[in-house]
N, C-alpha and C positions, 0 to 999 in steps of 0.2 A: 593623499598620503600613501606612500608605497608600503608593501608588506613589511620590508625591513624596518621602516620608520615606525610602523605600528608596534612591531616586536620590541624595538628599543624603548618606545614610550611605555609599554606595559612592563618591561623589565625595570625601567626607572621608577615607575609608580609602585610596583609590587615587590620586585626583587626576590630575594631568597625566601621571603615570607610565603610566597605563593607555591613553593616547591612542595611536593607530596612528602608526607612523613617518611615513607619508605626510602625516598631518595636522600632526604636529610640524614636518616639513620645510617644508610649505606656510606655516605660521605663521612659521617662522624666515626664510623667503625674504621674506615681507612685511615683517617687522620689520627685517631687515638691509637690504632695499631702501629702506625709509623712512629708516633711519639713514644710509645712504650718500648718499641725495638730500639729507638735512639737512646732512650734512657738506659736500657740494659747494656747497650754497647758502651756508653759512657762509664757506667759502673764497672764493667768488666775490664776496661783498659786502665782504670784507676784503682784496681784492687790492691796494688802494692801500697798506694797512699793510705788506703783504708786499714791495711794490716799494720803499717807503721804507726798510724794514729792510735790503734789499739795498744801497740807495744809501748809507745811513748807515754800514753796515759796511765800505764801500769795495770790496765785491766787484764792483760794476758802476758804470759812469759813462756814463750815456746822453747827457746834454746839459750843456754848460758855458755858462751864460748870460753870464758875464763875457767869455769869449772870443768869444762870438757878437756881443755889443754892440761889442767892439773891431773885429771884422771889418766890421760895418755902418758904423761911423764912419770907418774907413779907406777904404772903397770909395765912400761916399756923395758925396764931393767930386768924383768923376769923372762924375756923372750928374745930369741935370735931371729934376725931377718934373713930370709932365704938369699943365697948367693945369686940366684937368677930367677927369672919368672917361671922357668920350666923345672925348677927344683921342687919335685913333688914332696919329698920328705920335709923340706923346710917349709913348704906351703902348709902342710898338714900341722906342723909344730906351732905355727903362729896363729892358727885359727882361734885358740882360746883367748888370745890378746884382743882380737876383734870382738869376740863375744862379750868381753868384759867392758869395753869402752863404747860400743855402738849400740844403737837400737834400730828399729825399722825405718826411722826417718833420717838416719845418719850414714854417710859414706866416707870411708877412709882409704887413702892410697899412699904407699910408701915408696920413695925414690932414693937411689944412692946419692950421697952428698957429693962424692967426687966425680962420678961419671954421669949422674942425672938419669940413670936407667931405672925403669919401672921394675920393682921387685915383687910387690904383692899389694893386695887391697880388697876391700869389700864394698860393693854397690849397695845403696839403700834399698831395703826390701820393698818399700812402697813404690819404687819405680817400676817394679815388675808386676804390680797388681793391676788386672784389667777390671774396669776401664780406666783406672786412675792413671796408669802410665800414659795413655793417650791424652787424657785431660792435662796431665802435667806437661807433656811435650808442647801443648798449645799455650798453657798459662805460665810456665816457668820463666819465660823471658819477660812477661809482664809483672808477675808477682815478685820475681827476684829471689835468689838463693843466698843463704848465709854460708860463706866459706872462709877458710884461712889456711895459712902455711906456718909450720913450726918445726924447729930442729930438735930432734929427740935423741937421747942417748939410750941405745938398746944394748943388750948384753954383748953383741958382737960388733958394736961400732955406733957411729953417729949417722943418722939418716934424716932426710926431709920427709915430713908427714903433711900431706894436704888433706883437709877434711871439708866435707859439704854437708850442710844441714838443710833438710827439706821439711823441717817442722812447720814452716808456714803453710805447707800443703794441707794441714788440718783446717786451715781457714777457707779453703776453696769451696767445699760443699756447703757449709753454712752460709758463706757469702753468696754463693750462687743461688741457693734457695731464697735467701733474703731479697736478692735482686729480682728474682722471678716474682716473688710475692708483691714487692713494691711496684713492679711494672704492671702486674695484673690489677692491683689496686688502682693505679693511675688509669688504666684502660677502662675498668668497670666504673670508676667514679664519673668519668665523662659521659659514659653511656647511661648510667643511672640518673645523673642530673638531667640529661635530655628527656629520658622517659618520665622522670618525676614532673618536669614542666608540662609535658604533654598530658599526663594524668591529672595535673592540677587544673588544666583547662577543661578536660573532660568532666571533672568533678563540678566545675562551675556550670557546665551545660546540664549536668545531672541535677544539680540543686535547682536550676531554673525550671527544669521539667517538673520537679516536685512542687515548686511554687505555683506553676501553671495548673497542675492537677488539683491544687487546693484553691484555685480560683483567682490567683494573682496574675492579672494580665496587664497591669498598668506599668510595671517596671520592665525596661528592655533587657534583652539578653546581652551580657557583656561581650566586648570585642575579644575574639579568640584567635586572631591571626587570619592568614589567607589560605591555610592548608585545609585538609579534610575536616579537622575539628572546627576551624573557622567557618567553612562552608556550612557545616551542620548548625553552628550557632546562628549564622545568617538566615538559613532556612527556618530554623526554629523561631527566630524573631519575626520573620515574615508570617509564619503560622500564627504567632501570638497576635500580631496586628490584625490579621484576617479574622481570628476568633473574636478579638475585642470589638472589631467593627460589626461583625455579624450579631454578636450578643447585644450591642447597643442598638443596632438596627432592629433586631427582633423585639427588644424592649420598647423601642419607639413605636413599632407597628402594633405591639400588644396594647400600649397605652392609647394609641390613636384608635384602635379597634374598640377598646373599652369606652373611650370618650364618645365614639360614634354611636355605639349601642345605647349608651346612656342618653345621648342627645335624641336619638330616634325614639327610644322608649318614652322620653319626656314629650316629644312632639306627637307621638301616637295618641297620647292621652286626650289631647284636645279634640281631634277629629272623631275619635271613638266616643267621647262623651257627647259631642254634638250629634253624631249619627245615632247614638242610642236614644237621645232625647227626641229627635225627629221621628224615629221608628215607633217610639212609645206614643207620641201624639197621633201618628197614623193608625196605630193599633187601637188606641182608645177612641178614635174618630172625633178628636177634639178640634181638628183644624177645619176651617170653612171649606165648603165644597169647591169654591172657585180657587182656593189656594193649595189644593191637593197636589196638582201637578208641580207647583213650585217647590213644595216640600220634597216630592220625589226627586226633582232635579237637584235639590240641595244634598239629598242622601247620596245620589250618584256622584256628585263632586267630592263629597267627603270620602266616599269609597275609593275614588281615583287618587285622592291625596294619600290615603293609607297605602295603596298599591305602590305609588311612587316611593314612599319612604321605605317600605319593605324591600322593594327592588334594589334600592341603593345599598341597603344592608347586605343583601345576598350577593350583590356584585362585589362589594368591598371584601366580603368573606372569601369569595372565589379568588380574587387577586392575590391574597396573602395566605391562602390555604395550599400548602405545598403537597399535601397528601392526596388531593383530589385527582382522579384520573378518568379518562373517557372509557366507557364500556363499548368498545368498537366491535360491531357485528356486521356481517354481510347483509346488505339491505338493497332493495330496488332503488334506483336513482329517482324513480317517480315519487318516492316519499319526500325527497328534497324539493321536487317540482311542486308537490302539493303545499309544502310549507311556504314556498315563495308565492304561490297563488293566493294563499290565505292572507299573507301579509300585504300583498298588493291590494287586495280587496279592502283590507283594514285601512290603509292610508287613503284609498279612494273615498271611503265613507267619511274620512276626516277632511275631505275637500281638496285633495291633491289630484292632479292629472298624471296618470301612470301610462308609460309605454313599455310594455314587457315583451321580451323575446326569449321564451323558455323552450329549450330543446332537450328536455331530460325525460324522455318517455321510455327509453330502452336501456338495458344494462343494469349492472349492480355496482355497489360501492361499499366500502367499510365506513361505518359511522355510528354515532350515538344519537338516536332520534331526538331524545329529550334535550340533549345539549345543542343539537342543530336548531331546534326551536328557540332555545335561549339566545343563540348567536343572532339569528335574524330578527328576533323580537327586539333585541337591543338596538340593532342597526336601524330598523324601521321606526322604532320609538324615537331615535335621534332625528330622523327625518321630520317626524311630527313636531319635535321640540324646536329644531333649529332650521328646518327647511322653509323655503319661500314657495307659497302656493301658486305664485305667478309663473314659476318655472316648472317645466315638465320633469317628472321623475322617471328615469329609465332604469329598467331591470333586465339584464342579459344573463343567460345561463346556457352553457354548452358543455358537452362531454367530448374530450379528445385525448388520445394517448393514455388512457387509464386515469385521467385526472378530470375533475370538475372545476370549471372556471365560472365564477359569478362576479358581475360588475354592477355596482349600484352607483347612480349619479343623480345628484339633486342640486338645486340652487340654494344659496344661503341667504337668510333674511338679513337685510342691511341693519336693522335695529335689533339689538339684543341677540346677535348671532354668534357671539363668542361661545366656543365649546366649553362645557363645564370645567371648572378649574382643576378638579381632581382627576378628570378623565377616567374615572373608575369604570364606567360602562365600556369604553374602548379597550381599556386594559384587560378587563375580564373577557371581552369578546376575542381579543388577540390571543389570550391564553387558551381559550377553548379551541380556537382554530389550530394552534400548535399541538394540542392534544389529539387532533385529527391528522397529525403529521402533515399539516399544510402550512400555508403562509398567507399573511394579510398585509397589504400595502395601502396606505392612505395618501391621496394627493389632493392638493388644493390649488386649483388654477383659476385665477381671477375670482369670480364669485360662484364657482362650482366646486362641489365636494364629491370626490370619487373614491369609492372603496373597491379594491380589487382583491378577491379571495380565490385561492387555489387549494382544493382539498381532494 
């Protein structure tokens, strides 16, 4: 599968859900920003429709043209229209007429009826107000203006009066503010909904953490997507599974340890009772003289039984005791050599033939002498338990490149040669070797058992 195919497959399986929250939020901001600007543009170009809707519904009444025309006709007979635009005296005399019929939102212009020439007029004051004049120049074509033309009889004749009403301009700022607020609301609603959904997933994870802190490890963490929150939920669920498994495993080990100790304690009572009885008989000299050696042999066997049981308990405790550590100190390698010599002699007395090659006379090493004795006591005890006396036991030890290599090899009995089912002894031995920063490898070739240790 090519890289492009893998990318397409991942995209198909995960898609937008796998995007980071920051990328999703950035895209959402762009989309909601574009949507808000589009909405504002739509509202702006339809402001005339909105103004007409308000007027037709009777909610507002900005300008009454009929009443305005009546005012003009009533006041016109009191004033004379200037003969020309540059007639300063006439222009001054008609100003009270404009004052009486216009306001800041109304513009009036007078033309001669016969010649159509402009004579005088007044522009709406609002058109000169900054920044309203600039805003009006942009919006007046959209908003639309109310205008009309009427023939009016003045004192000096009949003239045409054209009027413009900009009263709708009162609608511009409120409408613009409303449009901005609506667009901001639309923009924020999308962003807040997105953030709310993210927070809802975060609260789910938080609630699950609280449940886990109270000991509830049975219920899985709910699915929270493929982004950072989803990854956090998955990792938290993995942690929950691990904790649940570890707690169950620890409880199982604790229960097995308790059962083992109970069983060993029960098993120890029998040999201890028998051993105590034999010793009391020997102490009180109640046994026949010719049976004295037999009683002593029985005491030795019971002592060996007790040692085996206690060794199993100690080995089991070592395997599952995580706090135990080796007390590594610099020591002569000859100490390890002596330990091997002692164990070789021990299995010789048990009837094994031993071929040893020990070259550990010079140099030093880091080790725990007591733990080293336990390591090789376990290994040589296994040789006695499962080894075949018909085969030679070989023990090799050498020091090279700052490491000590020990190899034990022995034959395996054909009958009853299976290694102990729990393998507690080997597990404890391997753990102690690791505490010495070493390694232990076990091989079984045909009928030969080989243990290779490097420490």
